[in-house]
N, C-alpha and C positions, 0 to 999 in steps of 0.2 A: 911262496910267491903266488901260487894259484889262488889262495885265499885273498891275497892283496888284490889280484886282478878281479876276482868276483866282487869284492867290496867296492872297487873303483867302478866296475860296470854297474853295480846297484846304485851308486851315487849318481852316476850319469843318467841312468834311467829315471831315478827319482826327480832329477832336475828337469828332464824332458816331460815327465808326467805332470809336473807342477804347472807347466805352461801349455796352453792348447797348441797343438801343431798346426801350422799354416799349410794350406794346400794351394795349388796354382790359382784357384778362384778366390783365395783370401779367406775361406771359411774353415770350419773344423773338418778334420778327417772323418769320412763316413764310418759308421759302425761296421764291424766285420760281417761278412756275408753269413747267412744262416748255416752254411756248411762248415763254418769255423767253430761251431759249437760241438761239444762231444756228441757222439752218436747215442741213441737210446740204449744200446747194449752196454756201453761204457757207463752211462748214467745209472743203469740198473745195478751193475757190478759195484759201483761206488756207493750206492744207496742201500744195498742189502745189509741186513743186520750182521755185524761181525761175530764170528765165533772166537772167543778170547784167545785161546792158545794158538789155534790155526791162523787166525788173522794177524796175531803178533809175529808169528814166524814168517808169514808171507810179507808183511811190512818190513821186517828186518832184512829179509832177502832182497827186497827191492832197494832199500836204502843202501845196503852194502854193494849193490851192483852199480849204483849211480856214478861213482868215481871212474870205474872202468868204461862206462858208456861215454862219459865226458872225454876221457882220453882218446877213445876211438873217434869221437866227433872232432876233437882238436886235430888229431893226426890226419884224418881224411881231408879236412878243410885246408890244413897246412900243405897237403900234397896237391892242392889245386882242385879238389872235387867241389862241385856245386853243393850248396847247403842242403838242398832237398835230397840229393843222392847220398851225401854224408849222413843225413838222418836215417835214410833207409839202410845204409851199411851198419850204423850203430844198432838199429832195431834187429837186424839179422843176426848180429853177434851177441845180443843181450840175453841174459837168463830168462826163462819163460815168463815169470810174473812181470818183469819190466818190459819184455819184448811185446807183450800185449798192449801196454800203455804206449810204447813207442810206435807200434803198428798203427794205433789210432792217430798219432801225430803224423805219421806218413800219409795216412788216408786224408787227413785234413789238409796237409800240404799239397796233396794231389788234386784237390778240388779248389785250389786257389788261395788258401789261407797264408801261404808263405811258410817256409820251414821254421823260422824263428817263432813266429806267432803261434803256429801249430804246437810246437814243443812247449812253449810257455803256457798255452791254454790247458793242455793235457797235464802238465806238471802242477799247475795251480789247482786243478780239480783233484789231483792225487796228493796234494799237500807235500810236494817234493821241492823244497825251496832252492836247493842247488841247481836242479834241472830247470826250474822256472827262471832263475836269474840268467842261466846260460841261454835259454830260449829268448828272453827279452833282450839280452845283449846281441844275439844273432839277428833278431828282428830289427834292432836299432841299426846294426851294420847293413842289413839288407835295405832298409829304408833310406839311409843316408849315403849308401854307396861306399862306406868305409870298408876296409878289408876286415873280414870277420875273425881271422886267426888271432890277432892280438887280444881281442876282448874275451875270447874263450879261454 
């Protein structure tokens, strides 16, 4: 069922991405603020040359933790918590490698990027597709005012 919801969210996002979003003034949505980009420290971590064995274990640990983080995010949002606070709760409970990435998303959300956009940006940079789709779905819910629980 979760996979079906993720596929549905991805299809909806693809449809919205295909057409330019309208704003109150009739133009395109402005680009995200500079603060919505990853910090220099995250960029350095992502760009550093990987050590094959260690990097593979780190990557596997991150990928294995994603479903648990999504469950925490779903549960906290379903309980009525604001998306930014739910993201912070997920970051606090995540294993260390993923906690660093989610901490970066919390930082971006704190400077105005929005929880969904921040999560999608960090997940895209880390090539975590499940987390990226969840972030984009959360961003879509925040943008349209739809309840975020069903899309996660």
